ChimeraX commands (.cxc) that place a marker at each C-alpha (Angstrom):
marker #1 position -0.02,-0.23,0.00 radius 0.5
marker #1 position 0.92,2.91,-0.94 radius 0.5
marker #1 position 1.14,5.69,1.78 radius 0.5
marker #1 position -0.71,9.05,0.87 radius 0.5
marker #1 position 2.32,11.76,-0.08 radius 0.5
marker #1 position 1.25,14.33,2.51 radius 0.5
marker #1 position 1.75,12.09,5.31 radius 0.5
marker #1 position 5.45,11.72,3.68 radius 0.5
marker #1 position 8.18,14.49,5.94 radius 0.5
marker #1 position 11.66,12.19,4.40 radius 0.5
marker #1 position 12.62,9.51,2.76 radius 0.5
marker #1 position 15.09,6.88,4.16 radius 0.5
marker #1 position 17.84,5.97,1.98 radius 0.5
marker #1 position 20.04,2.23,2.36 radius 0.5
marker #1 position 22.50,2.22,-0.98 radius 0.5
marker #1 position 24.85,-0.41,-1.01 radius 0.5
marker #1 position 26.41,-2.42,-3.34 radius 0.5
marker #1 position 23.74,-4.97,-4.18 radius 0.5
marker #1 position 20.31,-3.67,-2.36 radius 0.5
marker #1 position 18.94,0.33,-2.52 radius 0.5
marker #1 position 16.35,0.08,0.24 radius 0.5
marker #1 position 14.33,3.07,1.03 radius 0.5
marker #1 position 11.20,4.14,3.49 radius 0.5
marker #1 position 8.86,6.88,2.40 radius 0.5
marker #1 position 9.41,8.22,6.53 radius 0.5
marker #1 position 6.47,10.91,9.07 radius 0.5
marker #1 position 9.44,12.19,11.55 radius 0.5
marker #1 position 10.79,8.61,12.57 radius 0.5
marker #1 position 8.46,6.02,11.97 radius 0.5
marker #1 position 7.81,3.84,8.74 radius 0.5
marker #1 position 5.64,4.55,6.54 radius 0.5
marker #1 position 6.87,1.94,4.07 radius 0.5
marker #1 position 9.83,-0.04,2.81 radius 0.5
marker #1 position 10.89,-0.71,-0.76 radius 0.5
marker #1 position 14.16,-2.40,-2.17 radius 0.5
marker #1 position 15.45,-2.99,-5.27 radius 0.5
marker #1 position 18.51,-4.56,-6.78 radius 0.5
marker #1 position 19.49,-1.98,-8.31 radius 0.5
marker #1 position 22.45,-1.46,-6.22 radius 0.5
marker #1 position 25.78,1.47,-6.50 radius 0.5
marker #1 position 28.37,-1.80,-7.88 radius 0.5
marker #1 position 26.20,-2.15,-11.39 radius 0.5
marker #1 position 25.06,1.74,-11.93 radius 0.5
marker #1 position 26.89,4.46,-13.45 radius 0.5
marker #1 position 26.76,8.03,-11.41 radius 0.5
marker #1 position 24.32,8.86,-14.26 radius 0.5
marker #1 position 22.58,6.22,-13.09 radius 0.5
marker #1 position 21.59,6.42,-9.70 radius 0.5
marker #1 position 19.10,8.98,-9.97 radius 0.5
marker #1 position 17.01,7.13,-12.47 radius 0.5
marker #1 position 17.31,3.93,-9.83 radius 0.5
marker #1 position 15.99,6.33,-7.48 radius 0.5
marker #1 position 13.16,7.79,-9.20 radius 0.5
marker #1 position 11.80,3.54,-10.57 radius 0.5
marker #1 position 11.54,2.97,-7.11 radius 0.5
marker #1 position 10.18,5.86,-4.72 radius 0.5
marker #1 position 9.02,8.19,-7.20 radius 0.5
marker #1 position 5.41,7.92,-6.64 radius 0.5
marker #1 position 6.44,9.31,-2.86 radius 0.5
marker #1 position 7.98,12.28,-4.21 radius 0.5
marker #1 position 5.01,15.30,-3.82 radius 0.5
marker #1 position 3.66,16.99,-6.79 radius 0.5
marker #1 position 5.34,20.01,-6.10 radius 0.5
marker #1 position 7.80,20.98,-3.76 radius 0.5
marker #1 position 11.25,19.17,-2.79 radius 0.5
marker #1 position 10.97,15.99,-0.40 radius 0.5
marker #1 position 13.80,15.50,1.28 radius 0.5
marker #1 position 16.28,12.17,0.48 radius 0.5
marker #1 position 19.26,11.10,3.57 radius 0.5
marker #1 position 21.33,7.99,2.45 radius 0.5
marker #1 position 23.97,6.37,3.39 radius 0.5
marker #1 position 26.25,3.28,2.17 radius 0.5
marker #1 position 28.35,2.83,-1.37 radius 0.5
marker #1 position 25.36,6.00,-2.66 radius 0.5
marker #1 position 28.44,7.97,-1.54 radius 0.5
marker #1 position 31.56,6.77,-2.59 radius 0.5
marker #1 position 33.61,6.70,-5.23 radius 0.5
marker #1 position 32.60,6.46,-8.52 radius 0.5
marker #1 position 28.94,6.42,-6.63 radius 0.5
marker #1 position 25.98,9.67,-7.15 radius 0.5
marker #1 position 28.64,12.49,-5.53 radius 0.5
marker #1 position 31.41,11.37,-3.38 radius 0.5
marker #1 position 31.41,12.10,0.35 radius 0.5
marker #1 position 34.57,12.22,1.98 radius 0.5
marker #1 position 35.23,9.78,4.84 radius 0.5
marker #1 position 35.33,11.40,8.53 radius 0.5
marker #1 position 38.95,10.27,10.31 radius 0.5
marker #1 position 38.32,8.83,13.13 radius 0.5
marker #1 position 38.39,8.89,15.82 radius 0.5
marker #1 position 35.09,10.51,15.87 radius 0.5
marker #1 position 31.46,10.58,16.21 radius 0.5
marker #1 position 29.88,8.47,14.13 radius 0.5
marker #1 position 27.47,10.51,12.15 radius 0.5
marker #1 position 27.44,14.27,11.58 radius 0.5
marker #1 position 25.24,15.75,9.10 radius 0.5
marker #1 position 26.92,18.73,8.69 radius 0.5
marker #1 position 29.36,16.73,6.29 radius 0.5
marker #1 position 26.61,15.38,4.18 radius 0.5
marker #1 position 26.09,16.30,0.99 radius 0.5
marker #1 position 24.50,17.37,-1.14 radius 0.5
marker #1 position 23.56,14.55,-4.64 radius 0.5
marker #1 position 23.97,16.22,-8.58 radius 0.5
marker #1 position 19.81,15.78,-8.13 radius 0.5
marker #1 position 18.16,17.21,-11.59 radius 0.5
marker #1 position 14.80,16.51,-10.50 radius 0.5
marker #1 position 13.26,19.44,-8.37 radius 0.5
marker #1 position 11.44,17.13,-6.24 radius 0.5
marker #1 position 14.56,15.53,-4.71 radius 0.5
marker #1 position 16.46,16.99,-2.48 radius 0.5
marker #1 position 19.17,13.80,-1.21 radius 0.5
marker #1 position 21.91,14.44,0.94 radius 0.5
marker #1 position 24.23,11.69,1.08 radius 0.5
marker #1 position 26.06,11.19,4.27 radius 0.5
marker #1 position 29.66,10.35,4.43 radius 0.5
marker #1 position 30.96,7.24,6.09 radius 0.5
marker #1 position 34.46,6.74,8.11 radius 0.5
marker #1 position 38.13,5.92,7.94 radius 0.5
marker #1 position 40.95,5.02,9.84 radius 0.5
marker #1 position 44.77,5.85,9.19 radius 0.5
marker #1 position 46.17,2.88,11.31 radius 0.5
marker #1 position 46.12,0.25,10.73 radius 0.5
marker #1 position 44.15,1.68,7.79 radius 0.5
marker #1 position 40.86,1.49,7.06 radius 0.5
marker #1 position 37.79,2.77,5.77 radius 0.5
marker #1 position 33.49,2.23,5.99 radius 0.5
marker #1 position 30.45,3.11,3.90 radius 0.5
marker #1 position 26.92,2.24,6.13 radius 0.5
marker #1 position 27.83,0.87,8.41 radius 0.5
marker #1 position 28.65,4.31,10.82 radius 0.5
marker #1 position 25.00,4.17,9.96 radius 0.5
marker #1 position 24.47,1.68,12.78 radius 0.5
marker #1 position 27.07,2.45,14.57 radius 0.5
marker #1 position 24.53,5.49,15.17 radius 0.5
marker #1 position 21.83,4.53,15.37 radius 0.5
marker #1 position 22.87,1.83,18.19 radius 0.5
marker #1 position 24.18,4.69,19.85 radius 0.5
marker #1 position 21.17,6.26,19.71 radius 0.5
marker #1 position 18.69,3.93,21.66 radius 0.5
marker #1 position 22.26,3.71,23.18 radius 0.5
marker #1 position 24.09,6.56,24.43 radius 0.5
marker #1 position 27.36,6.19,26.71 radius 0.5
marker #1 position 27.11,2.14,25.75 radius 0.5
marker #1 position 31.52,1.27,26.54 radius 0.5
marker #1 position 32.12,-1.46,24.23 radius 0.5
marker #1 position 32.63,-3.14,20.86 radius 0.5
marker #1 position 30.18,-3.86,18.10 radius 0.5
marker #1 position 31.13,-6.43,15.91 radius 0.5
marker #1 position 28.49,-6.02,12.08 radius 0.5
marker #1 position 28.83,-9.08,10.62 radius 0.5
marker #1 position 28.22,-9.46,6.51 radius 0.5
marker #1 position 30.25,-8.88,3.76 radius 0.5
marker #1 position 32.99,-7.26,4.45 radius 0.5
marker #1 position 32.39,-7.71,8.51 radius 0.5
marker #1 position 34.07,-4.56,11.32 radius 0.5
marker #1 position 34.55,-5.38,14.84 radius 0.5
marker #1 position 34.35,-1.43,15.97 radius 0.5
marker #1 position 35.42,-0.17,18.85 radius 0.5
marker #1 position 33.16,2.62,21.19 radius 0.5
marker #1 position 33.33,5.13,23.75 radius 0.5
marker #1 position 32.12,8.17,25.03 radius 0.5
marker #1 position 29.46,7.87,22.27 radius 0.5
marker #1 position 32.43,7.78,19.32 radius 0.5
marker #1 position 34.08,5.14,16.75 radius 0.5
marker #1 position 37.34,4.54,18.83 radius 0.5
marker #1 position 38.71,2.72,16.53 radius 0.5
marker #1 position 37.59,-0.08,13.96 radius 0.5
marker #1 position 39.10,-3.43,11.84 radius 0.5
marker #1 position 37.36,-5.50,8.53 radius 0.5
marker #1 position 37.37,-8.87,7.68 radius 0.5
marker #1 position 36.31,-10.50,4.46 radius 0.5
marker #1 position 34.66,-12.73,6.05 radius 0.5
marker #1 position 31.67,-13.01,4.14 radius 0.5
marker #1 position 33.08,-12.48,0.64 radius 0.5
marker #1 position 35.88,-16.09,1.17 radius 0.5
marker #1 position 33.13,-17.44,0.99 radius 0.5
marker #1 position 31.66,-16.73,-1.77 radius 0.5
marker #1 position 34.74,-16.87,-3.76 radius 0.5
marker #1 position 35.89,-20.07,-2.29 radius 0.5
marker #1 position 31.96,-22.23,-2.07 radius 0.5
marker #1 position 31.55,-20.46,-5.69 radius 0.5
marker #1 position 34.61,-19.59,-7.66 radius 0.5
marker #1 position 37.08,-22.66,-6.09 radius 0.5
marker #1 position 37.52,-26.14,-5.53 radius 0.5
marker #1 position 35.48,-25.84,-2.72 radius 0.5
marker #1 position 32.13,-24.96,-5.83 radius 0.5
marker #1 position 32.24,-28.93,-6.56 radius 0.5
marker #1 position 31.44,-30.26,-2.77 radius 0.5
marker #1 position 29.01,-26.98,-2.10 radius 0.5
marker #1 position 27.17,-25.55,-5.10 radius 0.5
marker #1 position 23.94,-23.76,-3.57 radius 0.5
marker #1 position 23.75,-25.33,-0.78 radius 0.5
marker #1 position 22.77,-23.84,2.84 radius 0.5
marker #1 position 25.35,-23.81,5.51 radius 0.5
marker #1 position 24.56,-26.25,8.39 radius 0.5
marker #1 position 24.02,-24.50,11.52 radius 0.5
marker #1 position 25.74,-27.70,13.99 radius 0.5
marker #1 position 28.65,-28.11,11.62 radius 0.5
marker #1 position 29.17,-24.02,11.09 radius 0.5
marker #1 position 29.32,-24.46,14.72 radius 0.5
marker #1 position 31.75,-27.06,15.23 radius 0.5
marker #1 position 34.03,-25.62,12.68 radius 0.5
marker #1 position 33.76,-22.25,14.74 radius 0.5
marker #1 position 34.87,-23.63,17.23 radius 0.5
marker #1 position 37.11,-25.71,15.49 radius 0.5
marker #1 position 38.44,-22.34,13.86 radius 0.5
marker #1 position 38.29,-19.83,17.48 radius 0.5
marker #1 position 40.25,-22.46,19.32 radius 0.5
marker #1 position 43.15,-23.62,16.66 radius 0.5
marker #1 position 43.39,-20.50,13.62 radius 0.5
marker #1 position 46.17,-21.73,12.30 radius 0.5
marker #1 position 44.33,-25.15,11.24 radius 0.5
marker #1 position 41.66,-23.04,9.67 radius 0.5
marker #1 position 42.81,-22.95,5.49 radius 0.5
marker #1 position 44.09,-26.47,5.99 radius 0.5
marker #1 position 40.82,-27.22,7.30 radius 0.5
marker #1 position 40.06,-25.62,4.21 radius 0.5
marker #1 position 40.40,-28.36,1.35 radius 0.5
marker #1 position 39.19,-31.70,4.57 radius 0.5
marker #1 position 36.39,-30.00,2.96 radius 0.5
marker #1 position 37.25,-30.97,-0.82 radius 0.5
marker #1 position 39.14,-34.40,0.36 radius 0.5
marker #1 position 35.91,-34.98,2.78 radius 0.5
marker #1 position 33.67,-35.19,0.42 radius 0.5
marker #1 position 35.14,-37.20,-1.81 radius 0.5
marker #1 position 36.15,-39.45,0.63 radius 0.5
marker #1 position 33.85,-39.59,3.60 radius 0.5
marker #1 position 30.40,-38.49,1.29 radius 0.5
marker #1 position 30.63,-35.28,3.02 radius 0.5
marker #1 position 27.27,-33.72,1.79 radius 0.5
marker #1 position 26.97,-30.65,0.61 radius 0.5
marker #1 position 25.01,-28.79,3.26 radius 0.5
marker #1 position 27.53,-29.30,6.14 radius 0.5
marker #1 position 30.42,-28.08,3.54 radius 0.5
marker #1 position 29.33,-24.64,3.89 radius 0.5
marker #1 position 28.67,-24.95,6.91 radius 0.5
marker #1 position 32.28,-26.27,8.14 radius 0.5
marker #1 position 33.18,-23.41,5.22 radius 0.5
marker #1 position 31.64,-20.49,7.71 radius 0.5
marker #1 position 32.25,-21.80,10.61 radius 0.5
marker #1 position 36.00,-21.88,9.87 radius 0.5
marker #1 position 36.03,-18.56,8.00 radius 0.5
marker #1 position 34.07,-16.81,11.14 radius 0.5
marker #1 position 36.33,-18.56,13.73 radius 0.5
marker #1 position 39.47,-17.38,12.33 radius 0.5
marker #1 position 37.71,-13.41,11.96 radius 0.5
marker #1 position 37.02,-14.02,15.60 radius 0.5
marker #1 position 39.99,-15.24,17.06 radius 0.5
marker #1 position 41.52,-12.47,14.74 radius 0.5
marker #1 position 39.52,-9.55,16.93 radius 0.5
marker #1 position 39.46,-10.54,20.07 radius 0.5
marker #1 position 40.90,-7.67,21.21 radius 0.5
marker #1 position 37.29,-5.81,20.76 radius 0.5
marker #1 position 35.56,-8.43,23.05 radius 0.5
marker #1 position 37.37,-10.90,24.99 radius 0.5
marker #1 position 37.38,-7.36,27.79 radius 0.5
marker #1 position 33.49,-5.62,28.09 radius 0.5
marker #1 position 30.62,-6.33,26.14 radius 0.5
marker #1 position 30.25,-6.93,22.70 radius 0.5
marker #1 position 26.64,-6.11,20.57 radius 0.5
marker #1 position 26.16,-8.19,17.11 radius 0.5
marker #1 position 24.52,-5.90,14.43 radius 0.5
marker #1 position 23.80,-7.54,11.45 radius 0.5
marker #1 position 21.04,-10.00,9.64 radius 0.5
marker #1 position 19.04,-11.88,12.51 radius 0.5
marker #1 position 20.13,-15.66,11.43 radius 0.5
marker #1 position 23.91,-14.42,10.70 radius 0.5
marker #1 position 24.22,-12.45,14.29 radius 0.5
marker #1 position 23.34,-15.31,16.50 radius 0.5
marker #1 position 25.87,-17.44,14.41 radius 0.5
marker #1 position 28.59,-15.39,15.42 radius 0.5
marker #1 position 27.08,-14.79,19.38 radius 0.5
marker #1 position 26.79,-18.30,20.39 radius 0.5
marker #1 position 30.75,-18.29,19.94 radius 0.5
marker #1 position 31.14,-15.50,20.95 radius 0.5
marker #1 position 29.09,-16.69,24.05 radius 0.5
marker #1 position 31.04,-20.19,23.96 radius 0.5
marker #1 position 34.19,-18.55,24.36 radius 0.5
marker #1 position 33.03,-17.17,27.35 radius 0.5
marker #1 position 32.54,-13.68,25.91 radius 0.5
marker #1 position 29.48,-10.87,27.22 radius 0.5
marker #1 position 27.84,-10.66,23.54 radius 0.5
marker #1 position 24.29,-10.04,22.36 radius 0.5
marker #1 position 22.47,-9.10,18.98 radius 0.5
marker #1 position 20.53,-6.69,17.44 radius 0.5
marker #1 position 18.87,-6.10,14.07 radius 0.5
marker #1 position 20.37,-4.58,11.79 radius 0.5
marker #1 position 18.06,-3.15,9.49 radius 0.5
marker #1 position 16.30,-1.65,12.52 radius 0.5
marker #1 position 19.48,0.26,13.51 radius 0.5
marker #1 position 20.48,1.61,10.23 radius 0.5
marker #1 position 16.37,3.18,10.03 radius 0.5
marker #1 position 17.54,4.53,13.36 radius 0.5
marker #1 position 20.51,6.39,12.85 radius 0.5
marker #1 position 19.06,7.82,9.35 radius 0.5
marker #1 position 16.74,9.17,11.72 radius 0.5
marker #1 position 18.97,10.72,13.96 radius 0.5
marker #1 position 21.17,12.00,10.27 radius 0.5
marker #1 position 17.19,13.36,9.50 radius 0.5
marker #1 position 16.62,15.06,12.39 radius 0.5
marker #1 position 20.22,16.90,12.47 radius 0.5
marker #1 position 20.89,17.88,9.45 radius 0.5
marker #1 position 20.40,21.65,8.59 radius 0.5
marker #1 position 18.91,23.25,5.90 radius 0.5
marker #1 position 21.03,24.21,3.27 radius 0.5
marker #1 position 25.09,21.72,3.17 radius 0.5
marker link #1:1,2 radius 0.2
marker link #1:2,3 radius 0.2
marker link #1:3,4 radius 0.2
marker link #1:4,5 radius 0.2
marker link #1:5,6 radius 0.2
marker link #1:6,7 radius 0.2
marker link #1:7,8 radius 0.2
marker link #1:8,9 radius 0.2
marker link #1:9,10 radius 0.2
marker link #1:10,11 radius 0.2
marker link #1:11,12 radius 0.2
marker link #1:12,13 radius 0.2
marker link #1:13,14 radius 0.2
marker link #1:14,15 radius 0.2
marker link #1:15,16 radius 0.2
marker link #1:16,17 radius 0.2
marker link #1:17,18 radius 0.2
marker link #1:18,19 radius 0.2
marker link #1:19,20 radius 0.2
marker link #1:20,21 radius 0.2
marker link #1:21,22 radius 0.2
marker link #1:22,23 radius 0.2
marker link #1:23,24 radius 0.2
marker link #1:24,25 radius 0.2
marker link #1:25,26 radius 0.2
marker link #1:26,27 radius 0.2
marker link #1:27,28 radius 0.2
marker link #1:28,29 radius 0.2
marker link #1:29,30 radius 0.2
marker link #1:30,31 radius 0.2
marker link #1:31,32 radius 0.2
marker link #1:32,33 radius 0.2
marker link #1:33,34 radius 0.2
marker link #1:34,35 radius 0.2
marker link #1:35,36 radius 0.2
marker link #1:36,37 radius 0.2
marker link #1:37,38 radius 0.2
marker link #1:38,39 radius 0.2
marker link #1:39,40 radius 0.2
marker link #1:40,41 radius 0.2
marker link #1:41,42 radius 0.2
marker link #1:42,43 radius 0.2
marker link #1:43,44 radius 0.2
marker link #1:44,45 radius 0.2
marker link #1:45,46 radius 0.2
marker link #1:46,47 radius 0.2
marker link #1:47,48 radius 0.2
marker link #1:48,49 radius 0.2
marker link #1:49,50 radius 0.2
marker link #1:50,51 radius 0.2
marker link #1:51,52 radius 0.2
marker link #1:52,53 radius 0.2
marker link #1:53,54 radius 0.2
marker link #1:54,55 radius 0.2
marker link #1:55,56 radius 0.2
marker link #1:56,57 radius 0.2
marker link #1:57,58 radius 0.2
marker link #1:58,59 radius 0.2
marker link #1:59,60 radius 0.2
marker link #1:60,61 radius 0.2
marker link #1:61,62 radius 0.2
marker link #1:62,63 radius 0.2
marker link #1:63,64 radius 0.2
marker link #1:64,65 radius 0.2
marker link #1:65,66 radius 0.2
marker link #1:66,67 radius 0.2
marker link #1:67,68 radius 0.2
marker link #1:68,69 radius 0.2
marker link #1:69,70 radius 0.2
marker link #1:70,71 radius 0.2
marker link #1:71,72 radius 0.2
marker link #1:72,73 radius 0.2
marker link #1:73,74 radius 0.2
marker link #1:74,75 radius 0.2
marker link #1:75,76 radius 0.2
marker link #1:76,77 radius 0.2
marker link #1:77,78 radius 0.2
marker link #1:78,79 radius 0.2
marker link #1:79,80 radius 0.2
marker link #1:80,81 radius 0.2
marker link #1:81,82 radius 0.2
marker link #1:82,83 radius 0.2
marker link #1:83,84 radius 0.2
marker link #1:84,85 radius 0.2
marker link #1:85,86 radius 0.2
marker link #1:86,87 radius 0.2
marker link #1:87,88 radius 0.2
marker link #1:88,89 radius 0.2
marker link #1:89,90 radius 0.2
marker link #1:90,91 radius 0.2
marker link #1:91,92 radius 0.2
marker link #1:92,93 radius 0.2
marker link #1:93,94 radius 0.2
marker link #1:94,95 radius 0.2
marker link #1:95,96 radius 0.2
marker link #1:96,97 radius 0.2
marker link #1:97,98 radius 0.2
marker link #1:98,99 radius 0.2
marker link #1:99,100 radius 0.2
marker link #1:100,101 radius 0.2
marker link #1:101,102 radius 0.2
marker link #1:102,103 radius 0.2
marker link #1:103,104 radius 0.2
marker link #1:104,105 radius 0.2
marker link #1:105,106 radius 0.2
marker link #1:106,107 radius 0.2
marker link #1:107,108 radius 0.2
marker link #1:108,109 radius 0.2
marker link #1:109,110 radius 0.2
marker link #1:110,111 radius 0.2
marker link #1:111,112 radius 0.2
marker link #1:112,113 radius 0.2
marker link #1:113,114 radius 0.2
marker link #1:114,115 radius 0.2
marker link #1:115,116 radius 0.2
marker link #1:116,117 radius 0.2
marker link #1:117,118 radius 0.2
marker link #1:118,119 radius 0.2
marker link #1:119,120 radius 0.2
marker link #1:120,121 radius 0.2
marker link #1:121,122 radius 0.2
marker link #1:122,123 radius 0.2
marker link #1:123,124 radius 0.2
marker link #1:124,125 radius 0.2
marker link #1:125,126 radius 0.2
marker link #1:126,127 radius 0.2
marker link #1:127,128 radius 0.2
marker link #1:128,129 radius 0.2
marker link #1:129,130 radius 0.2
marker link #1:130,131 radius 0.2
marker link #1:131,132 radius 0.2
marker link #1:132,133 radius 0.2
marker link #1:133,134 radius 0.2
marker link #1:134,135 radius 0.2
marker link #1:135,136 radius 0.2
marker link #1:136,137 radius 0.2
marker link #1:137,138 radius 0.2
marker link #1:138,139 radius 0.2
marker link #1:139,140 radius 0.2
marker link #1:140,141 radius 0.2
marker link #1:141,142 radius 0.2
marker link #1:142,143 radius 0.2
marker link #1:143,144 radius 0.2
marker link #1:144,145 radius 0.2
marker link #1:145,146 radius 0.2
marker link #1:146,147 radius 0.2
marker link #1:147,148 radius 0.2
marker link #1:148,149 radius 0.2
marker link #1:149,150 radius 0.2
marker link #1:150,151 radius 0.2
marker link #1:151,152 radius 0.2
marker link #1:152,153 radius 0.2
marker link #1:153,154 radius 0.2
marker link #1:154,155 radius 0.2
marker link #1:155,156 radius 0.2
marker link #1:156,157 radius 0.2
marker link #1:157,158 radius 0.2
marker link #1:158,159 radius 0.2
marker link #1:159,160 radius 0.2
marker link #1:160,161 radius 0.2
marker link #1:161,162 radius 0.2
marker link #1:162,163 radius 0.2
marker link #1:163,164 radius 0.2
marker link #1:164,165 radius 0.2
marker link #1:165,166 radius 0.2
marker link #1:166,167 radius 0.2
marker link #1:167,168 radius 0.2
marker link #1:168,169 radius 0.2
marker link #1:169,170 radius 0.2
marker link #1:170,171 radius 0.2
marker link #1:171,172 radius 0.2
marker link #1:172,173 radius 0.2
marker link #1:173,174 radius 0.2
marker link #1:174,175 radius 0.2
marker link #1:175,176 radius 0.2
marker link #1:176,177 radius 0.2
marker link #1:177,178 radius 0.2
marker link #1:178,179 radius 0.2
marker link #1:179,180 radius 0.2
marker link #1:180,181 radius 0.2
marker link #1:181,182 radius 0.2
marker link #1:182,183 radius 0.2
marker link #1:183,184 radius 0.2
marker link #1:184,185 radius 0.2
marker link #1:185,186 radius 0.2
marker link #1:186,187 radius 0.2
marker link #1:187,188 radius 0.2
marker link #1:188,189 radius 0.2
marker link #1:189,190 radius 0.2
marker link #1:190,191 radius 0.2
marker link #1:191,192 radius 0.2
marker link #1:192,193 radius 0.2
marker link #1:193,194 radius 0.2
marker link #1:194,195 radius 0.2
marker link #1:195,196 radius 0.2
marker link #1:196,197 radius 0.2
marker link #1:197,198 radius 0.2
marker link #1:198,199 radius 0.2
marker link #1:199,200 radius 0.2
marker link #1:200,201 radius 0.2
marker link #1:201,202 radius 0.2
marker link #1:202,203 radius 0.2
marker link #1:203,204 radius 0.2
marker link #1:204,205 radius 0.2
marker link #1:205,206 radius 0.2
marker link #1:206,207 radius 0.2
marker link #1:207,208 radius 0.2
marker link #1:208,209 radius 0.2
marker link #1:209,210 radius 0.2
marker link #1:210,211 radius 0.2
marker link #1:211,212 radius 0.2
marker link #1:212,213 radius 0.2
marker link #1:213,214 radius 0.2
marker link #1:214,215 radius 0.2
marker link #1:215,216 radius 0.2
marker link #1:216,217 radius 0.2
marker link #1:217,218 radius 0.2
marker link #1:218,219 radius 0.2
marker link #1:219,220 radius 0.2
marker link #1:220,221 radius 0.2
marker link #1:221,222 radius 0.2
marker link #1:222,223 radius 0.2
marker link #1:223,224 radius 0.2
marker link #1:224,225 radius 0.2
marker link #1:225,226 radius 0.2
marker link #1:226,227 radius 0.2
marker link #1:227,228 radius 0.2
marker link #1:228,229 radius 0.2
marker link #1:229,230 radius 0.2
marker link #1:230,231 radius 0.2
marker link #1:231,232 radius 0.2
marker link #1:232,233 radius 0.2
marker link #1:233,234 radius 0.2
marker link #1:234,235 radius 0.2
marker link #1:235,236 radius 0.2
marker link #1:236,237 radius 0.2
marker link #1:237,238 radius 0.2
marker link #1:238,239 radius 0.2
marker link #1:239,240 radius 0.2
marker link #1:240,241 radius 0.2
marker link #1:241,242 radius 0.2
marker link #1:242,243 radius 0.2
marker link #1:243,244 radius 0.2
marker link #1:244,245 radius 0.2
marker link #1:245,246 radius 0.2
marker link #1:246,247 radius 0.2
marker link #1:247,248 radius 0.2
marker link #1:248,249 radius 0.2
marker link #1:249,250 radius 0.2
marker link #1:250,251 radius 0.2
marker link #1:251,252 radius 0.2
marker link #1:252,253 radius 0.2
marker link #1:253,254 radius 0.2
marker link #1:254,255 radius 0.2
marker link #1:255,256 radius 0.2
marker link #1:256,257 radius 0.2
marker link #1:257,258 radius 0.2
marker link #1:258,259 radius 0.2
marker link #1:259,260 radius 0.2
marker link #1:260,261 radius 0.2
marker link #1:261,262 radius 0.2
marker link #1:262,263 radius 0.2
marker link #1:263,264 radius 0.2
marker link #1:264,265 radius 0.2
marker link #1:265,266 radius 0.2
marker link #1:266,267 radius 0.2
marker link #1:267,268 radius 0.2
marker link #1:268,269 radius 0.2
marker link #1:269,270 radius 0.2
marker link #1:270,271 radius 0.2
marker link #1:271,272 radius 0.2
marker link #1:272,273 radius 0.2
marker link #1:273,274 radius 0.2
marker link #1:274,275 radius 0.2
marker link #1:275,276 radius 0.2
marker link #1:276,277 radius 0.2
marker link #1:277,278 radius 0.2
marker link #1:278,279 radius 0.2
marker link #1:279,280 radius 0.2
marker link #1:280,281 radius 0.2
marker link #1:281,282 radius 0.2
marker link #1:282,283 radius 0.2
marker link #1:283,284 radius 0.2
marker link #1:284,285 radius 0.2
marker link #1:285,286 radius 0.2
marker link #1:286,287 radius 0.2
marker link #1:287,288 radius 0.2
marker link #1:288,289 radius 0.2
marker link #1:289,290 radius 0.2
marker link #1:290,291 radius 0.2
marker link #1:291,292 radius 0.2
marker link #1:292,293 radius 0.2
marker link #1:293,294 radius 0.2
marker link #1:294,295 radius 0.2
marker link #1:295,296 radius 0.2
marker link #1:296,297 radius 0.2
marker link #1:297,298 radius 0.2
marker link #1:298,299 radius 0.2
marker link #1:299,300 radius 0.2
marker link #1:300,301 radius 0.2
marker link #1:301,302 radius 0.2
marker link #1:302,303 radius 0.2
marker link #1:303,304 radius 0.2
marker link #1:304,305 radius 0.2
view
């Protein structure tokens, strides 16, 4: 159902590499949500405005302008317009640093939020900073770590409502590459990871991360010699990679609370492994927090940027 145009105050947008998500907003409350597969990775700079209009054009007023607050890869180099990184340590968002996208449609007033950078070790993020801001809006004063699992997992240290430092792991991308383009594709194919196998392998890799590389080829060997099921092979691959990530990120979670922010199924896998390792861990839904972060940015955004 399409909300009445007059009820919409502004539009929230999370624009990633592969997906575009938008919410029609009244204050901090979503009235409607839509998504498409027209992510940044498949668009030229000239293609962003048509992709957005195709998704939310009927939400725009017949006259006047609608503010659109966007985060993610839409602000990357090669995106709609580059929003320069803000150097950490710093608060996750500074709406005054948002840039205006060069929209031709006079009804669009698109503001793009910048990502964050870290000098040493070198690292960057786009989009996750908005989830972090949403988390802090709901949990002011939190001191501890956030884990944002996904294609590129982020571990973030928070103190004094600022991002003090962070680290990125290619865990999700490595899973896709190994399962789809390495010799393991002959074993895994399109199988969904078995949760029990994932938990077993995750605990093994967390206890002995040096064993993870050899454990990868063992999946192919076990399929040939023991008829290892594709689902269990996928589960073990996921577990080995996640366990190795958790071992490398130990400094983030071994002292103090850790909150996993992401899709519920994936976040629960991380949470279970961390709890088994003795960490203080819980999880929160990532989609809800990105919307909370965009709402906080919209509230504090100056009229002209």
